[in-house]
C-alpha positions as CSV (number, residue, x, y, z in Angstrom):
1,M,-0.1,0.1,0.0
2,N,1.3,3.7,-1.0
3,Q,0.9,6.0,1.4
4,H,1.3,9.6,1.5
5,P,4.6,11.2,2.8
6,H,2.2,13.3,5.1
7,D,0.5,10.6,6.2
8,Y,3.2,8.6,7.2
9,A,5.0,11.4,8.9
10,L,2.1,12.2,10.7
11,S,1.3,8.3,11.9
12,L,5.0,8.7,13.8
13,G,3.7,11.7,15.3
14,P,6.0,14.8,16.6
15,C,9.2,14.7,17.9
16,P,8.8,13.9,21.6
17,N,10.5,17.3,22.9
18,H,8.0,19.1,20.5
19,E,4.7,18.1,21.1
20,Y,3.7,20.5,23.8
21,D,5.3,23.2,22.2
22,L,3.5,22.5,18.7
23,V,0.3,22.9,20.7
24,E,1.2,25.9,22.4
25,L,2.2,27.2,19.0
26,R,-1.1,26.3,17.6
27,E,-2.7,27.7,20.6
28,G,-0.6,31.4,20.2
29,S,0.3,31.1,23.7
30,L,4.3,29.8,22.6
31,E,6.8,32.2,23.9
32,A,8.1,34.4,20.9
33,G,11.7,33.2,21.4
34,R,10.9,29.7,21.9
35,A,7.9,29.9,19.1
36,G,10.6,31.0,16.5
37,A,13.0,27.9,17.0
38,V,9.9,25.6,17.1
39,Q,9.3,27.2,13.7
40,H,12.8,26.7,12.6
41,H,12.5,22.9,13.5
42,M,9.1,22.6,11.6
43,A,10.8,23.8,8.1
44,Q,13.5,21.0,8.7
45,C,11.1,18.1,10.4
46,S,8.3,16.5,8.3
47,R,7.0,14.6,11.3
48,C,6.5,18.0,13.1
49,R,5.0,19.8,10.3
50,A,2.6,17.3,10.0
51,Y,1.3,17.0,13.5
52,A,0.9,20.7,13.4
53,L,-1.1,20.8,10.4
54,A,-3.0,17.9,11.7
55,L,-3.8,20.1,14.9
56,G,-4.7,23.1,12.4
57,E,-7.1,20.5,11.0
58,L,-8.7,19.1,14.1
59,A,-8.9,22.7,15.3
60,A,-11.3,23.8,12.3
61,A,-13.2,20.5,11.9
62,P,-15.5,20.7,14.8
63,A,-16.6,24.2,14.3
64,D,-17.4,23.6,10.8
65,T,-19.3,20.4,11.2
66,L,-21.1,20.5,14.5
67,P,-24.2,21.7,14.9
68,R,-24.8,25.0,16.7
69,P,-27.4,24.5,19.6
70,A,-30.5,26.6,19.3
71,L,-31.3,28.2,22.8
72,S,-34.4,29.0,24.2
73,P,-35.9,32.7,23.7
74,N,-35.3,33.2,27.8
75,F,-32.3,32.0,27.8
76,D,-30.4,35.1,28.5
77,A,-32.6,36.2,31.3
78,S,-32.5,32.5,32.8
79,L,-29.0,32.6,32.8
80,R,-28.4,36.0,34.6
81,E,-31.1,34.7,37.4
82,R,-28.8,31.8,38.1
83,I,-25.6,34.1,38.9
């Protein structure tokens, strides 16, 4: 079976010492100096690039596919009452 290189790299997962950095980079919470180092690493590492791409796809998927719940007309008033 021929596997796309991206799929193979993703199946290996990210480099263990960059996994949390990649998540924080995606969230925008990684310290600027560390973010630059991680981006430099990703430019050379197909495993971490594939993982970062998958994180982006994963983050976008639920928002694009899940239905939005319908709130009752008195939701705001009911919430204020409970707070």
